[in-house]
Biopython code that builds the backbone (N, CA, C, O; Angstrom):
import numpy as np
from Bio.PDB.StructureBuilder import StructureBuilder

atoms = [
    (1, "MET", "N", (149.173, 135.122, 138.795)),
    (1, "MET", "CA", (149.965, 134.111, 139.444)),
    (1, "MET", "C", (149.042, 132.947, 139.809)),
    (1, "MET", "O", (148.006, 133.172, 140.434)),
    (2, "PRO", "N", (149.387, 131.709, 139.438)),
    (2, "PRO", "CA", (148.514, 130.586, 139.753)),
    (2, "PRO", "C", (148.505, 130.318, 141.255)),
    (2, "PRO", "O", (149.507, 130.497, 141.947)),
    (3, "ARG", "N", (147.351, 129.887, 141.731)),
    (3, "ARG", "CA", (147.194, 129.578, 143.149)),
    (3, "ARG", "C", (147.703, 128.165, 143.405)),
    (3, "ARG", "O", (147.392, 127.234, 142.663)),
    (4, "ARG", "N", (148.494, 128.022, 144.475)),
    (4, "ARG", "CA", (149.010, 126.698, 144.822)),
    (4, "ARG", "C", (147.882, 125.818, 145.315)),
    (4, "ARG", "O", (146.998, 126.272, 146.042)),
    (5, "ARG", "N", (147.914, 124.568, 144.922)),
    (5, "ARG", "CA", (146.931, 123.615, 145.428)),
    (5, "ARG", "C", (147.353, 123.164, 146.807)),
    (5, "ARG", "O", (148.545, 122.992, 147.064)),
    (6, "PRO", "N", (146.387, 122.968, 147.709)),
    (6, "PRO", "CA", (146.753, 122.468, 149.029)),
    (6, "PRO", "C", (147.247, 121.032, 148.920)),
    (6, "PRO", "O", (146.798, 120.291, 148.045)),
    (7, "PRO", "N", (148.162, 120.628, 149.794)),
    (7, "PRO", "CA", (148.590, 119.235, 149.792)),
    (7, "PRO", "C", (147.388, 118.326, 149.988)),
    (7, "PRO", "O", (146.359, 118.744, 150.518)),
    (8, "GLU", "N", (147.528, 117.094, 149.561)),
    (8, "GLU", "CA", (146.419, 116.145, 149.606)),
    (8, "GLU", "C", (145.878, 115.941, 151.020)),
    (8, "GLU", "O", (144.692, 115.654, 151.182)),
    (9, "ASP", "N", (146.720, 116.083, 152.047)),
    (9, "ASP", "CA", (146.265, 115.859, 153.415)),
    (9, "ASP", "C", (145.613, 117.094, 154.027)),
    (9, "ASP", "O", (145.205, 117.061, 155.188)),
    (10, "GLN", "N", (145.508, 118.182, 153.267)),
    (10, "GLN", "CA", (144.894, 119.410, 153.765)),
    (10, "GLN", "C", (143.532, 119.613, 153.134)),
    (10, "GLN", "O", (143.367, 119.416, 151.930)),
    (11, "PRO", "N", (142.541, 120.013, 153.950)),
    (11, "PRO", "CA", (141.258, 120.381, 153.338)),
    (11, "PRO", "C", (141.421, 121.691, 152.578)),
    (11, "PRO", "O", (142.293, 122.492, 152.914)),
    (12, "PRO", "N", (140.595, 121.921, 151.558)),
    (12, "PRO", "CA", (140.703, 123.182, 150.821)),
    (12, "PRO", "C", (140.373, 124.361, 151.734)),
    (12, "PRO", "O", (139.592, 124.245, 152.679)),
    (13, "GLU", "N", (140.986, 125.484, 151.426)),
    (13, "GLU", "CA", (140.793, 126.708, 152.191)),
    (13, "GLU", "C", (139.391, 127.267, 151.931)),
    (13, "GLU", "O", (138.933, 127.296, 150.789)),
    (14, "THR", "N", (138.714, 127.711, 152.997)),
    (14, "THR", "CA", (137.408, 128.349, 152.808)),
    (14, "THR", "C", (137.628, 129.799, 152.388)),
    (14, "THR", "O", (138.725, 130.342, 152.518)),
    (15, "LEU", "N", (136.580, 130.399, 151.891)),
    (15, "LEU", "CA", (136.659, 131.797, 151.480)),
    (15, "LEU", "C", (136.964, 132.686, 152.683)),
    (15, "LEU", "O", (137.748, 133.628, 152.567)),
    (16, "GLU", "N", (136.361, 132.404, 153.826)),
    (16, "GLU", "CA", (136.618, 133.185, 155.035)),
    (16, "GLU", "C", (138.069, 133.048, 155.480)),
    (16, "GLU", "O", (138.684, 134.031, 155.894)),
    (17, "GLU", "N", (138.620, 131.844, 155.399)),
    (17, "GLU", "CA", (140.033, 131.635, 155.757)),
    (17, "GLU", "C", (140.942, 132.415, 154.811)),
    (17, "GLU", "O", (141.943, 132.990, 155.236)),
    (18, "ARG", "N", (140.594, 132.431, 153.555)),
    (18, "ARG", "CA", (141.385, 133.160, 152.560)),
    (18, "ARG", "C", (141.352, 134.661, 152.844)),
    (18, "ARG", "O", (142.383, 135.329, 152.774)),
    (19, "TRP", "N", (140.179, 135.186, 153.161)),
    (19, "TRP", "CA", (140.055, 136.612, 153.475)),
    (19, "TRP", "C", (140.854, 136.968, 154.723)),
    (19, "TRP", "O", (141.525, 137.999, 154.765)),
    (20, "LEU", "N", (140.780, 136.112, 155.738)),
    (20, "LEU", "CA", (141.536, 136.353, 156.963)),
    (20, "LEU", "C", (143.034, 136.367, 156.661)),
    (20, "LEU", "O", (143.758, 137.252, 157.117)),
    (21, "LEU", "N", (143.486, 135.392, 155.898)),
    (21, "LEU", "CA", (144.905, 135.324, 155.558)),
    (21, "LEU", "C", (145.349, 136.559, 154.772)),
    (21, "LEU", "O", (146.441, 137.079, 155.001)),
    (22, "GLU", "N", (144.517, 137.024, 153.857)),
    (22, "GLU", "CA", (144.846, 138.228, 153.091)),
    (22, "GLU", "C", (144.908, 139.458, 154.007)),
    (22, "GLU", "O", (145.801, 140.292, 153.859)),
    (23, "ALA", "N", (143.974, 139.575, 154.940)),
    (23, "ALA", "CA", (143.979, 140.702, 155.878)),
    (23, "ALA", "C", (145.218, 140.641, 156.775)),
    (23, "ALA", "O", (145.844, 141.666, 157.043)),
    (24, "GLN", "N", (145.565, 139.453, 157.231)),
    (24, "GLN", "CA", (146.742, 139.298, 158.082)),
    (24, "GLN", "C", (148.018, 139.610, 157.323)),
    (24, "GLN", "O", (148.931, 140.229, 157.870)),
    (25, "THR", "N", (148.090, 139.192, 156.080)),
    (25, "THR", "CA", (149.264, 139.471, 155.258)),
    (25, "THR", "C", (149.410, 140.972, 155.032)),
    (25, "THR", "O", (150.513, 141.513, 155.117)),
    (26, "ALA", "N", (148.310, 141.637, 154.747)),
    (26, "ALA", "CA", (148.343, 143.100, 154.576)),
    (26, "ALA", "C", (148.786, 143.762, 155.879)),
    (26, "ALA", "O", (149.549, 144.728, 155.858)),
    (27, "ARG", "N", (148.315, 143.252, 156.997)),
    (27, "ARG", "CA", (148.703, 143.793, 158.304)),
    (27, "ARG", "C", (150.197, 143.607, 158.538)),
    (27, "ARG", "O", (150.855, 144.504, 159.063)),
    (28, "ASN", "N", (150.742, 142.452, 158.155)),
    (28, "ASN", "CA", (152.178, 142.224, 158.292)),
    (28, "ASN", "C", (152.975, 143.222, 157.462)),
    (28, "ASN", "O", (153.985, 143.756, 157.921)),
    (29, "LEU", "N", (152.518, 143.469, 156.244)),
    (29, "LEU", "CA", (153.214, 144.435, 155.383)),
    (29, "LEU", "C", (153.158, 145.834, 155.983)),
    (29, "LEU", "O", (154.149, 146.564, 155.961)),
    (30, "GLU", "N", (152.007, 146.204, 156.514)),
    (30, "GLU", "CA", (151.854, 147.514, 157.147)),
    (30, "GLU", "C", (152.749, 147.612, 158.388)),
    (30, "GLU", "O", (153.366, 148.649, 158.633)),
    (31, "ALA", "N", (152.815, 146.535, 159.160)),
    (31, "ALA", "CA", (153.652, 146.524, 160.363)),
    (31, "ALA", "C", (155.127, 146.621, 159.992)),
    (31, "ALA", "O", (155.886, 147.347, 160.634)),
    (32, "PHE", "N", (155.530, 145.896, 158.964)),
    (32, "PHE", "CA", (156.924, 145.924, 158.531)),
    (32, "PHE", "C", (157.311, 147.335, 158.091)),
    (32, "PHE", "O", (158.405, 147.807, 158.401)),
    (33, "GLU", "N", (156.418, 148.001, 157.372)),
    (33, "GLU", "CA", (156.666, 149.382, 156.936)),
    (33, "GLU", "C", (156.749, 150.311, 158.149)),
    (33, "GLU", "O", (157.638, 151.160, 158.221)),
    (34, "ALA", "N", (155.830, 150.153, 159.097)),
    (34, "ALA", "CA", (155.860, 150.977, 160.316)),
    (34, "ALA", "C", (157.164, 150.749, 161.076)),
    (34, "ALA", "O", (157.771, 151.694, 161.579)),
    (35, "GLU", "N", (157.580, 149.512, 161.154)),
    (35, "GLU", "CA", (158.837, 149.183, 161.835)),
    (35, "GLU", "C", (160.015, 149.853, 161.137)),
    (35, "GLU", "O", (160.884, 150.438, 161.784)),
    (36, "ARG", "N", (160.035, 149.761, 159.825)),
    (36, "ARG", "CA", (161.114, 150.359, 159.032)),
    (36, "ARG", "C", (161.179, 151.866, 159.232)),
    (36, "ARG", "O", (162.260, 152.455, 159.210)),
    (37, "GLU", "N", (160.018, 152.491, 159.427)),
    (37, "GLU", "CA", (159.946, 153.942, 159.608)),
    (37, "GLU", "C", (160.098, 154.363, 161.066)),
    (37, "GLU", "O", (159.986, 155.547, 161.385)),
    (38, "GLY", "N", (160.351, 153.407, 161.945)),
    (38, "GLY", "CA", (160.580, 153.729, 163.348)),
    (38, "GLY", "C", (159.328, 153.868, 164.192)),
    (38, "GLY", "O", (159.408, 154.288, 165.347)),
    (39, "ARG", "N", (158.183, 153.527, 163.645)),
    (39, "ARG", "CA", (156.927, 153.578, 164.404)),
    (39, "ARG", "C", (156.721, 152.218, 165.072)),
    (39, "ARG", "O", (155.829, 151.452, 164.706)),
    (40, "LEU", "N", (157.572, 151.943, 166.061)),
    (40, "LEU", "CA", (157.640, 150.600, 166.637)),
    (40, "LEU", "C", (156.389, 150.205, 167.405)),
    (40, "LEU", "O", (155.963, 149.053, 167.329)),
    (41, "ASP", "N", (155.800, 151.123, 168.132)),
    (41, "ASP", "CA", (154.584, 150.773, 168.880)),
    (41, "ASP", "C", (153.454, 150.373, 167.934)),
    (41, "ASP", "O", (152.693, 149.450, 168.221)),
    (42, "GLU", "N", (153.353, 151.069, 166.817)),
    (42, "GLU", "CA", (152.342, 150.732, 165.814)),
    (42, "GLU", "C", (152.635, 149.355, 165.203)),
    (42, "GLU", "O", (151.728, 148.541, 165.033)),
    (43, "ALA", "N", (153.894, 149.106, 164.879)),
    (43, "ALA", "CA", (154.277, 147.811, 164.316)),
    (43, "ALA", "C", (153.969, 146.686, 165.302)),
    (43, "ALA", "O", (153.433, 145.646, 164.919)),
    (44, "ILE", "N", (154.304, 146.898, 166.551)),
    (44, "ILE", "CA", (154.048, 145.874, 167.570)),
    (44, "ILE", "C", (152.558, 145.570, 167.663)),
    (44, "ILE", "O", (152.166, 144.405, 167.729)),
    (45, "ALA", "N", (151.732, 146.601, 167.668)),
    (45, "ALA", "CA", (150.281, 146.393, 167.767)),
    (45, "ALA", "C", (149.758, 145.576, 166.583)),
    (45, "ALA", "O", (148.914, 144.697, 166.758)),
    (46, "LEU", "N", (150.257, 145.864, 165.389)),
    (46, "LEU", "CA", (149.817, 145.126, 164.200)),
    (46, "LEU", "C", (150.291, 143.678, 164.232)),
    (46, "LEU", "O", (149.510, 142.762, 163.975)),
    (47, "TYR", "N", (151.564, 143.468, 164.545)),
    (47, "TYR", "CA", (152.070, 142.097, 164.652)),
    (47, "TYR", "C", (151.341, 141.329, 165.751)),
    (47, "TYR", "O", (151.019, 140.153, 165.582)),
    (48, "GLU", "N", (151.082, 141.994, 166.880)),
    (48, "GLU", "CA", (150.404, 141.326, 168.000)),
    (48, "GLU", "C", (149.009, 140.847, 167.600)),
    (48, "GLU", "O", (148.566, 139.783, 168.033)),
    (49, "ARG", "N", (148.331, 141.621, 166.788)),
    (49, "ARG", "CA", (146.994, 141.183, 166.348)),
    (49, "ARG", "C", (147.097, 139.895, 165.539)),
    (49, "ARG", "O", (146.278, 138.991, 165.701)),
    (50, "ASN", "N", (148.092, 139.809, 164.675)),
    (50, "ASN", "CA", (148.267, 138.580, 163.894)),
    (50, "ASN", "C", (148.661, 137.410, 164.784)),
    (50, "ASN", "O", (148.226, 136.281, 164.556)),
    (51, "VAL", "N", (149.469, 137.669, 165.780)),
    (51, "VAL", "CA", (149.856, 136.608, 166.713)),
    (51, "VAL", "C", (148.623, 136.114, 167.459)),
    (51, "VAL", "O", (148.421, 134.909, 167.614)),
    (52, "GLU", "N", (147.807, 137.045, 167.917)),
    (52, "GLU", "CA", (146.582, 136.682, 168.626)),
    (52, "GLU", "C", (145.673, 135.829, 167.749)),
    (52, "GLU", "O", (145.041, 134.889, 168.232)),
    (53, "GLU", "N", (145.608, 136.158, 166.464)),
    (53, "GLU", "CA", (144.751, 135.430, 165.523)),
    (53, "GLU", "C", (145.386, 134.130, 165.040)),
    (53, "GLU", "O", (144.744, 133.367, 164.318)),
    (54, "GLY", "N", (146.632, 133.865, 165.424)),
    (54, "GLY", "CA", (147.290, 132.620, 165.023)),
    (54, "GLY", "C", (147.741, 132.600, 163.579)),
    (54, "GLY", "O", (147.604, 131.582, 162.901)),
    (55, "PHE", "N", (148.283, 133.721, 163.096)),
    (55, "PHE", "CA", (148.782, 133.793, 161.716)),
    (55, "PHE", "C", (149.681, 132.592, 161.438)),
    (55, "PHE", "O", (150.545, 132.271, 162.255)),
    (56, "PRO", "N", (149.490, 131.916, 160.286)),
    (56, "PRO", "CA", (150.211, 130.667, 160.026)),
    (56, "PRO", "C", (151.615, 130.825, 159.427)),
    (56, "PRO", "O", (152.193, 129.842, 158.962)),
    (57, "GLY", "N", (152.162, 132.019, 159.429)),
    (57, "GLY", "CA", (153.523, 132.234, 158.943)),
    (57, "GLY", "C", (154.393, 132.774, 160.059)),
    (57, "GLY", "O", (153.882, 133.274, 161.062)),
    (58, "ASP", "N", (155.687, 132.678, 159.895)),
    (58, "ASP", "CA", (156.605, 133.000, 160.994)),
    (58, "ASP", "C", (156.920, 134.490, 161.155)),
    (58, "ASP", "O", (157.469, 134.887, 162.183)),
    (59, "LEU", "N", (156.588, 135.317, 160.172)),
    (59, "LEU", "CA", (157.018, 136.724, 160.195)),
    (59, "LEU", "C", (156.623, 137.486, 161.460)),
    (59, "LEU", "O", (157.510, 138.032, 162.116)),
    (60, "PRO", "N", (155.344, 137.555, 161.841)),
    (60, "PRO", "CA", (155.029, 138.411, 162.984)),
    (60, "PRO", "C", (155.659, 137.918, 164.287)),
    (60, "PRO", "O", (156.021, 138.723, 165.146)),
    (61, "TYR", "N", (155.789, 136.622, 164.431)),
    (61, "TYR", "CA", (156.378, 136.065, 165.644)),
    (61, "TYR", "C", (157.865, 136.433, 165.733)),
    (61, "TYR", "O", (158.340, 136.907, 166.766)),
    (62, "GLY", "N", (158.570, 136.210, 164.655)),
    (62, "GLY", "CA", (159.995, 136.508, 164.643)),
    (62, "GLY", "C", (160.288, 137.991, 164.823)),
    (62, "GLY", "O", (161.204, 138.358, 165.559)),
    (63, "ARG", "N", (159.513, 138.848, 164.154)),
    (63, "ARG", "CA", (159.740, 140.287, 164.277)),
    (63, "ARG", "C", (159.451, 140.756, 165.702)),
    (63, "ARG", "O", (160.215, 141.538, 166.268)),
    (64, "LEU", "N", (158.343, 140.275, 166.282)),
    (64, "LEU", "CA", (158.007, 140.674, 167.648)),
    (64, "LEU", "C", (159.068, 140.235, 168.648)),
    (64, "LEU", "O", (159.469, 141.012, 169.514)),
    (65, "VAL", "N", (159.518, 139.005, 168.531)),
    (65, "VAL", "CA", (160.543, 138.518, 169.454)),
    (65, "VAL", "C", (161.789, 139.388, 169.359)),
    (65, "VAL", "O", (162.365, 139.758, 170.381)),
    (66, "ALA", "N", (162.207, 139.715, 168.147)),
    (66, "ALA", "CA", (163.397, 140.555, 167.974)),
    (66, "ALA", "C", (163.187, 141.930, 168.604)),
    (66, "ALA", "O", (164.077, 142.443, 169.281)),
    (67, "MET", "N", (162.026, 142.523, 168.388)),
    (67, "MET", "CA", (161.774, 143.853, 168.945)),
    (67, "MET", "C", (161.693, 143.794, 170.469)),
    (67, "MET", "O", (162.235, 144.662, 171.153)),
    (68, "TYR", "N", (161.024, 142.783, 170.999)),
    (68, "TYR", "CA", (160.928, 142.664, 172.456)),
    (68, "TYR", "C", (162.291, 142.399, 173.088)),
    (68, "TYR", "O", (162.585, 142.922, 174.163)),
    (69, "GLU", "N", (163.115, 141.604, 172.441)),
    (69, "GLU", "CA", (164.458, 141.356, 172.988)),
    (69, "GLU", "C", (165.281, 142.644, 172.995)),
    (69, "GLU", "O", (165.991, 142.916, 173.963)),
    (70, "ARG", "N", (165.193, 143.437, 171.932)),
    (70, "ARG", "CA", (165.919, 144.712, 171.897)),
    (70, "ARG", "C", (165.454, 145.646, 173.011)),
    (70, "ARG", "O", (166.242, 146.434, 173.533)),
    (71, "ARG", "N", (164.184, 145.557, 173.372)),
    (71, "ARG", "CA", (163.627, 146.394, 174.438)),
    (71, "ARG", "C", (163.822, 145.761, 175.828)),
    (71, "ARG", "O", (163.410, 146.333, 176.836)),
    (72, "HIS", "N", (164.438, 144.604, 175.870)),
    (72, "HIS", "CA", (164.630, 143.862, 177.121)),
    (72, "HIS", "C", (163.295, 143.480, 177.754)),
    (72, "HIS", "O", (163.181, 143.392, 178.976)),
    (73, "GLU", "N", (162.295, 143.258, 176.920)),
    (73, "GLU", "CA", (160.976, 142.798, 177.376)),
    (73, "GLU", "C", (160.916, 141.281, 177.166)),
    (73, "GLU", "O", (160.230, 140.780, 176.276)),
    (74, "PHE", "N", (161.655, 140.577, 178.017)),
    (74, "PHE", "CA", (161.862, 139.149, 177.821)),
    (74, "PHE", "C", (160.609, 138.323, 178.082)),
    (74, "PHE", "O", (160.411, 137.294, 177.437)),
    (75, "ALA", "N", (159.771, 138.743, 179.001)),
    (75, "ALA", "CA", (158.525, 138.014, 179.255)),
    (75, "ALA", "C", (157.617, 138.083, 178.018)),
    (75, "ALA", "O", (156.963, 137.099, 177.673)),
    (76, "ALA", "N", (157.579, 139.237, 177.359)),
    (76, "ALA", "CA", (156.775, 139.382, 176.140)),
    (76, "ALA", "C", (157.355, 138.521, 175.022)),
    (76, "ALA", "O", (156.606, 137.886, 174.279)),
    (77, "ALA", "N", (158.675, 138.494, 174.897)),
    (77, "ALA", "CA", (159.316, 137.651, 173.882)),
    (77, "ALA", "C", (159.002, 136.182, 174.135)),
    (77, "ALA", "O", (158.705, 135.435, 173.203)),
    (78, "GLU", "N", (159.067, 135.769, 175.399)),
    (78, "GLU", "CA", (158.742, 134.380, 175.745)),
    (78, "GLU", "C", (157.288, 134.058, 175.394)),
    (78, "GLU", "O", (157.005, 132.997, 174.837)),
    (79, "ARG", "N", (156.374, 134.960, 175.713)),
    (79, "ARG", "CA", (154.956, 134.751, 175.397)),
    (79, "ARG", "C", (154.744, 134.548, 173.900)),
    (79, "ARG", "O", (154.005, 133.655, 173.487)),
    (80, "VAL", "N", (155.394, 135.380, 173.093)),
    (80, "VAL", "CA", (155.241, 135.285, 171.637)),
    (80, "VAL", "C", (155.838, 133.970, 171.124)),
    (80, "VAL", "O", (155.251, 133.322, 170.257)),
    (81, "LEU", "N", (156.986, 133.576, 171.650)),
    (81, "LEU", "CA", (157.590, 132.315, 171.220)),
    (81, "LEU", "C", (156.697, 131.131, 171.581)),
    (81, "LEU", "O", (156.532, 130.209, 170.783)),
    (82, "ARG", "N", (156.131, 131.155, 172.761)),
    (82, "ARG", "CA", (155.229, 130.063, 173.162)),
    (82, "ARG", "C", (153.982, 130.025, 172.276)),
    (82, "ARG", "O", (153.485, 128.947, 171.949)),
    (83, "ARG", "N", (153.479, 131.198, 171.888)),
    (83, "ARG", "CA", (152.329, 131.253, 170.990)),
    (83, "ARG", "C", (152.701, 130.710, 169.612)),
    (83, "ARG", "O", (151.925, 129.970, 169.007)),
    (84, "ALA", "N", (153.879, 131.071, 169.116)),
    (84, "ALA", "CA", (154.330, 130.563, 167.818)),
    (84, "ALA", "C", (154.411, 129.036, 167.849)),
    (84, "ALA", "O", (153.956, 128.366, 166.923)),
    (85, "ILE", "N", (154.984, 128.503, 168.902)),
    (85, "ILE", "CA", (155.108, 127.048, 169.023)),
    (85, "ILE", "C", (153.726, 126.403, 169.018)),
    (85, "ILE", "O", (153.514, 125.402, 168.334)),
    (86, "ALA", "N", (152.788, 126.964, 169.771)),
    (86, "ALA", "CA", (151.429, 126.413, 169.810)),
    (86, "ALA", "C", (150.772, 126.456, 168.433)),
    (86, "ALA", "O", (150.108, 125.501, 168.028)),
    (87, "VAL", "N", (150.959, 127.569, 167.711)),
    (87, "VAL", "CA", (150.357, 127.709, 166.381)),
    (87, "VAL", "C", (150.958, 126.694, 165.416)),
    (87, "VAL", "O", (150.226, 126.026, 164.686)),
    (88, "PHE", "N", (152.284, 126.572, 165.406)),
    (88, "PHE", "CA", (152.927, 125.697, 164.422)),
    (88, "PHE", "C", (152.812, 124.220, 164.776)),
    (88, "PHE", "O", (152.997, 123.368, 163.907)),
    (89, "GLU", "N", (152.512, 123.899, 166.025)),
    (89, "GLU", "CA", (152.290, 122.493, 166.390)),
    (89, "GLU", "C", (151.008, 121.949, 165.758)),
    (89, "GLU", "O", (150.911, 120.751, 165.490)),
    (90, "VAL", "N", (150.031, 122.814, 165.521)),
    (90, "VAL", "CA", (148.754, 122.354, 164.961)),
    (90, "VAL", "C", (148.529, 122.825, 163.524)),
    (90, "VAL", "O", (147.529, 122.463, 162.905)),
    (91, "SER", "N", (149.437, 123.618, 162.995)),
    (91, "SER", "CA", (149.278, 124.159, 161.647)),
    (91, "SER", "C", (149.280, 123.045, 160.609)),
    (91, "SER", "O", (149.981, 122.042, 160.746)),
    (92, "MET", "N", (148.485, 123.246, 159.576)),
    (92, "MET", "CA", (148.467, 122.312, 158.444)),
    (92, "MET", "C", (148.934, 123.004, 157.162)),
    (92, "MET", "O", (148.834, 122.425, 156.080)),
    (93, "ARG", "N", (149.440, 124.232, 157.271)),
    (93, "ARG", "CA", (149.907, 124.962, 156.084)),
    (93, "ARG", "C", (151.332, 124.538, 155.762)),
    (93, "ARG", "O", (152.142, 124.294, 156.657)),
    (94, "GLY", "N", (151.619, 124.457, 154.492)),
    (94, "GLY", "CA", (152.963, 124.092, 154.053)),
    (94, "GLY", "C", (153.206, 122.598, 154.180)),
    (94, "GLY", "O", (152.317, 121.827, 154.540)),
    (95, "THR", "N", (154.415, 122.223, 153.879)),
    (95, "THR", "CA", (154.761, 120.796, 153.946)),
    (95, "THR", "C", (155.074, 120.406, 155.393)),
    (95, "THR", "O", (155.416, 121.265, 156.206)),
    (96, "PRO", "N", (154.960, 119.129, 155.714)),
    (96, "PRO", "CA", (155.333, 118.693, 157.066)),
    (96, "PRO", "C", (156.780, 119.065, 157.415)),
    (96, "PRO", "O", (157.075, 119.419, 158.556)),
    (97, "GLN", "N", (157.674, 118.984, 156.432)),
    (97, "GLN", "CA", (159.077, 119.334, 156.668)),
    (97, "GLN", "C", (159.226, 120.816, 157.005)),
    (97, "GLN", "O", (159.971, 121.174, 157.917)),
    (98, "ASP", "N", (158.524, 121.673, 156.277)),
    (98, "ASP", "CA", (158.580, 123.119, 156.550)),
    (98, "ASP", "C", (158.012, 123.434, 157.921)),
    (98, "ASP", "O", (158.576, 124.236, 158.665)),
    (99, "ARG", "N", (156.893, 122.801, 158.255)),
    (99, "ARG", "CA", (156.289, 123.040, 159.573)),
    (99, "ARG", "C", (157.222, 122.592, 160.686)),
    (99, "ARG", "O", (157.380, 123.286, 161.690)),
    (100, "ARG", "N", (157.835, 121.435, 160.507)),
    (100, "ARG", "CA", (158.770, 120.911, 161.511)),
    (100, "ARG", "C", (159.967, 121.844, 161.676)),
    (100, "ARG", "O", (160.392, 122.123, 162.797)),
    (101, "ALA", "N", (160.504, 122.320, 160.567)),
    (101, "ALA", "CA", (161.668, 123.217, 160.612)),
    (101, "ALA", "C", (161.311, 124.531, 161.318)),
    (101, "ALA", "O", (162.080, 125.026, 162.142)),
    (102, "THR", "N", (160.159, 125.082, 160.997)),
    (102, "THR", "CA", (159.728, 126.337, 161.631)),
    (102, "THR", "C", (159.528, 126.121, 163.122)),
    (102, "THR", "O", (159.949, 126.942, 163.937)),
    (103, "LEU", "N", (158.895, 125.033, 163.472)),
    (103, "LEU", "CA", (158.673, 124.713, 164.882)),
    (103, "LEU", "C", (160.000, 124.571, 165.622)),
    (103, "LEU", "O", (160.144, 125.063, 166.741)),
    (104, "GLN", "N", (160.947, 123.915, 165.013)),
    (104, "GLN", "CA", (162.263, 123.732, 165.645)),
    (104, "GLN", "C", (162.980, 125.070, 165.853)),
    (104, "GLN", "O", (163.649, 125.264, 166.868)),
    (105, "VAL", "N", (162.844, 125.978, 164.907)),
    (105, "VAL", "CA", (163.463, 127.301, 165.043)),
    (105, "VAL", "C", (162.909, 128.009, 166.271)),
    (105, "VAL", "O", (163.672, 128.541, 167.078)),
    (106, "PHE", "N", (161.589, 128.021, 166.419)),
    (106, "PHE", "CA", (160.986, 128.719, 167.558)),
    (106, "PHE", "C", (161.279, 128.004, 168.877)),
    (106, "PHE", "O", (161.466, 128.664, 169.900)),
    (107, "GLN", "N", (161.321, 126.707, 168.875)),
    (107, "GLN", "CA", (161.677, 125.975, 170.098)),
    (107, "GLN", "C", (163.114, 126.288, 170.512)),
    (107, "GLN", "O", (163.397, 126.472, 171.696)),
    (108, "ARG", "N", (164.014, 126.347, 169.540)),
    (108, "ARG", "CA", (165.411, 126.678, 169.830)),
    (108, "ARG", "C", (165.537, 128.117, 170.354)),
    (108, "ARG", "O", (166.280, 128.375, 171.301)),
    (109, "ARG", "N", (164.809, 129.041, 169.734)),
    (109, "ARG", "CA", (164.836, 130.440, 170.204)),
    (109, "ARG", "C", (164.313, 130.558, 171.626)),
    (109, "ARG", "O", (164.838, 131.341, 172.417)),
    (110, "LEU", "N", (163.282, 129.789, 171.958)),
    (110, "LEU", "CA", (162.747, 129.818, 173.313)),
    (110, "LEU", "C", (163.769, 129.272, 174.303)),
    (110, "LEU", "O", (163.968, 129.855, 175.369)),
    (111, "ARG", "N", (164.412, 128.171, 173.969)),
    (111, "ARG", "CA", (165.451, 127.612, 174.862)),
    (111, "ARG", "C", (166.566, 128.631, 175.088)),
    (111, "ARG", "O", (167.028, 128.813, 176.214)),
    (112, "GLU", "N", (166.997, 129.296, 174.009)),
    (112, "GLU", "CA", (168.057, 130.299, 174.127)),
    (112, "GLU", "C", (167.608, 131.482, 174.986)),
    (112, "GLU", "O", (168.363, 131.970, 175.827)),
    (113, "LEU", "N", (166.396, 131.930, 174.772)),
    (113, "LEU", "CA", (165.874, 133.044, 175.556)),
    (113, "LEU", "C", (165.841, 132.679, 177.039)),
    (113, "LEU", "O", (166.284, 133.457, 177.884)),
    (114, "LEU", "N", (165.320, 131.508, 177.348)),
    (114, "LEU", "CA", (165.209, 131.092, 178.745)),
    (114, "LEU", "C", (166.577, 130.903, 179.386)),
    (114, "LEU", "O", (166.749, 131.150, 180.579)),
    (115, "ARG", "N", (167.538, 130.468, 178.598)),
    (115, "ARG", "CA", (168.889, 130.254, 179.121)),
    (115, "ARG", "C", (169.614, 131.568, 179.401)),
    (115, "ARG", "O", (170.397, 131.653, 180.347)),
    (116, "HIS", "N", (169.360, 132.597, 178.583)),
    (116, "HIS", "CA", (170.148, 133.834, 178.671)),
    (116, "HIS", "C", (169.421, 135.030, 179.258)),
    (116, "HIS", "O", (170.053, 136.042, 179.560)),
    (117, "ARG", "N", (168.124, 134.942, 179.424)),
    (117, "ARG", "CA", (167.418, 136.120, 179.930)),
    (117, "ARG", "C", (167.680, 136.283, 181.421)),
    (117, "ARG", "O", (167.855, 135.299, 182.140)),
    (118, "PRO", "N", (167.705, 137.523, 181.876)),
    (118, "PRO", "CA", (167.909, 137.754, 183.313)),
    (118, "PRO", "C", (166.696, 137.257, 184.094)),
    (118, "PRO", "O", (165.553, 137.426, 183.669)),
    (119, "ARG", "N", (166.964, 136.652, 185.224)),
    (119, "ARG", "CA", (165.867, 136.248, 186.111)),
    (119, "ARG", "C", (165.275, 137.515, 186.700)),
    (119, "ARG", "O", (165.974, 138.515, 186.863)),
    (120, "ASP", "N", (163.997, 137.477, 187.018)),
    (120, "ASP", "CA", (163.307, 138.664, 187.556)),
    (120, "ASP", "C", (163.993, 139.209, 188.786)),
    (120, "ASP", "O", (164.088, 140.426, 188.946)),
    (121, "ASP", "N", (164.481, 138.328, 189.675)),
    (121, "ASP", "CA", (165.123, 138.826, 190.898)),
    (121, "ASP", "C", (166.476, 139.442, 190.599)),
    (121, "ASP", "O", (166.909, 140.342, 191.318)),
    (122, "ASP", "N", (167.166, 138.975, 189.543)),
    (122, "ASP", "CA", (168.452, 139.584, 189.164)),
    (122, "ASP", "C", (168.227, 140.973, 188.557)),
    (122, "ASP", "O", (169.009, 141.894, 188.794)),
    (123, "ALA", "N", (167.166, 141.114, 187.781)),
    (123, "ALA", "CA", (166.896, 142.381, 187.081)),
    (123, "ALA", "C", (166.505, 143.469, 188.077)),
    (123, "ALA", "O", (166.714, 144.651, 187.807)),
    (124, "ALA", "N", (165.943, 143.093, 189.217)),
    (124, "ALA", "CA", (165.504, 144.075, 190.194)),
    (124, "ALA", "C", (166.680, 144.672, 190.985)),
    (124, "ALA", "O", (166.522, 145.705, 191.635)),
    (125, "GLN", "N", (167.828, 144.046, 190.934)),
    (125, "GLN", "CA", (168.984, 144.518, 191.720)),
    (125, "GLN", "C", (169.729, 145.616, 191.026)),
    (125, "GLN", "O", (170.722, 146.118, 191.554)),
]
sb = StructureBuilder()
sb.init_structure("model")
sb.init_model(0)
sb.init_chain("A")
sb.init_seg("    ")
for serial, (resi, resn, name, xyz) in enumerate(atoms, 1):
    if name == "N":
        sb.init_residue(resn, " ", resi, " ")
    sb.init_atom(name, np.array(xyz, "f"), 0.0, 1.0, " ", f" {name:<3s}", serial, name[0])
structure = sb.get_structure()
């Protein structure tokens, strides 16, 4: 499969960046498989590592938010959404239109989460 050339406004990828991206992609695949098999804690740990490293794709952020929302762990979902927004605000991967669209999705999800999540004092009652 031919390798895509970076857009003209992007510097070429270094070998270390390429290796990191490959390791993160493999981790996402492993996490997705763990999630599919019901090993949710393992999947969360793998996705969280990619989030911590600032993975430049939306998969680990979206999967984590969905899992945290199902568990009613809204503070964790908010943290992941804020991290996704920070990553995509400075990302240079993909086209400007794709980056903008991804950023808008996460910003909208954060607004929805904040609007609908129970306040801490309500949850304690």
